[in-house]
N, C-alpha and C positions, 0 to 999 in steps of 0.2 A: 504493500500500500504506500502511496505517495505520502510522505510525512506531513505535508501541508494540508491535505484534505480533511482529516479529523479536526485539525486546528481551525480550519476555516468554518467547518460546521459548528464547532464550539463557539467561535467568534460570532457567527451569525446569531446563535441562540442568545448570547450575551447582549449583542446589539439590540435584539428584539426586546429583551428585558429592560435595557436602558431606555429604549424608545417608549415603552409602556410606562416606566417610572417617570420619565420627563413629562409625559402627557398627563399623568395623574397629579404630579406636583403642580403643573400649570393649572389644572382644573380646580384644585382645592381652594385657592384664593377666590375664584369665581363662586364656588359653592358657599364659602364663608360670607362673601358679599351678599349672596342671595338670602342667606339666613338673617343677616343684619338688616337687609332691606325689608324682609318680612316683619321683623320686630319693629322697625321704624314705622312701617305702615300702621301697625296696631297702635303704637304710641301716638302717632299723629291723629288717628281717628278718635281716640279717647280724649286727647287734648282739644280737638275740634268740638266734641260733644260738650266738654266742660265749658268751653268758651261760649257756646250757644246757650247753655244754661245760665251763665253769668250775664250774658246780654239780655236774655229774657227777664232775669231778676231785676236788672237795671230798668228795663222798659216798664215792668210792673210798678217799681218804685216811682218812676217818673209819672206814670198815670195816676198813682195815688196822690202824689204831690199836686198834680193838676186838678184833681177832684177837690182837694182841700182848698186850693185857691178859688175855684169856682164856687164852692159852698160859702166861702167868705163873701164873695160878690153877691150871692143870693141873699145872704143875711143882711147886707147893706141895702140891697134893693128893697127888701121887706121893711127895713127901717124907714127908707125914703117914702114908701107907700103910705106910711102913717101920717106923713106931712103934706102929701099932695093935695091940691085944691080942685083939680079938674079931672074929669073922667079920662080925657086924652092922656094926661100924665100917668094916671093909674094904669091905663091899658098899655102904655109904652113900657112901664116898669114890669108889668106882668109878661109882656112879650120877651123882655130881657131874661126874666126868670125862667120862662118856658124854654128859651134857647139854651140857657145855661144848664138846665136839667137834662135837655137832650144831649148836650156835650158830656155830661156826667155819665149818662147811660152808655154813650159810645166808649168812654174810657173804661167803664166797668166791664163791658163786653170784651174789650182788649185784654183786661186783666184775667177774666175767666178763660179766654182762649189760650193765653200763655200758661195759665195754671194747668189746663188739661194737657197741653203739649209737654210741659215740664214734668208732669207726673209720669208720662210714658218715657220721656228722655232720661229722667233720673234712674228709672229702672234699667234702661238700656246701658247707662253709664256704669252702674254698679256691676252688671253682668260683664261689660267690656273690661272693666278694671280687674275683675276676678280672672277673666280669660287672659288678660295681659300679664298678670302676675304669674300665672301658670306658664305662659309663653316664654317669659323671661328665664324661668328655670330651665325649660326645654332648650332654649337657644344656647344658654351657657353650657349645657351638657353637649350639645351638638358641636359648639365651637371647640370644646375641650377634645372631642373625638377627632375633629379636623386637624387641630394643632398637633395632637399625638401622631396621627397618621402622617402628617407632613414631616415630622422629625424622623419617623421610622423610614419613610420613603427616601429622605435625603441621606440617611445613614446607609441604606441598602444601595442607593445609587452610587455612593462613594466606593462601596465594596465592589460593585459591578465594574466601575471604571478602572479600579485597580486590577481586577481580574482581566479585564480587556487589555490593559497595558502589558500584563504578563504574557497573554496569548500572542499579542502582536510581536513581542520580542522574539518569539520562537518561529514565527512564520517568515518565509523568505521574502525579500523585498519585492520581487516580481509578483508573487502570488498575492501579497497584500495590496499591491498597486492595482492588480486586476480586480480583486475583491472590492476595493474602494470604488473603482469605476463602475462596477456592476451594481453596487449597493444603491446607486441613485434610483434604481427601479427594482426594489427587493422582490423576491429573494435573490441574492447574488449567487448562492449555491443552491441548486435544485436537486432534490433526491430523485432517484430513478426507482420507481416502485411499479410492480406489475407491468414491466416493460414500457412504462410511459414516464415522460418528464413531468414532475409535479409542478414545475414552473409554468409550463404552457399547455400541459395535458396532451401533448402530441406523442403518439406511440413511436418507439424507436425501431430501426431495422434490426433484425436478428444478429447481423454481423456487429453492429454497434454495441448491442447488449453483451455479446461475447467479449468484446474488447474492454468493456467497462467493468466487468465482474470483479476484476482484481483491484480496481481503483489505483492502479500502479502509476498512472500519469494524470496530469491535469487535462481534462477534456471539456469541450464546450458543446452545448446542445446545438444541433444543426438548425433548429427552428427559432429558439429564443436567445441562443448564444450565452446562456448562463453556464456557470461551472457545474459539472455533473458529478454526482456522488451516488454510486450504486448501493442500494440496500437489498440484502439478500432476502428471499422470501421467508425464510425461517425467522429472521430478525424482525421482519414486518409483522408476521403472525404473532410473535411473542409480544 
């Protein structure tokens, strides 16, 4: 067997692991960002509901103050009615009182409307706050898992890179150069199983199979031009 062939196969397996680890490490920050965005969305919704409640409370207080002001005006109008001397003056003051009482009814309806809305909203805020508290605990656990996974992946990646360096040191310069060139469209090394190239799935000629069985030389697939590595049927079955 050509000494570079098993090394190239091992190198390819290590490179596949490195690629997988790099992809996972790159995806973890995105996953973490998604977790934090989910929590932020919940926080913002609770804060928005609380602000809405505060705004409604202020509106109710404003309406109550307006009602007090109007009631004071009505009291003054009634005092003035005691001193009027003509029916026209009396009717004019009565008109002002009627108008003021209509305004009071309008403010009272607004207060009642806000009270009904706030009763529902307060219940929703309590539920949302409870859900948020639970979500915070869940998010912290998920973040801990992500951070732990990142550290493990980075440690494993460092080991794989060291292993790769050791393999490359044993491969001939020519074989490694060819492997690097072919790795642009992996796999660089294609196994030959069941008389077919696993890189392109093209069946090989019987003569080519016979020449490949010993793996004694570096050969390339006639179809996809990948480096070929023959796998015996017994090894495949096992």
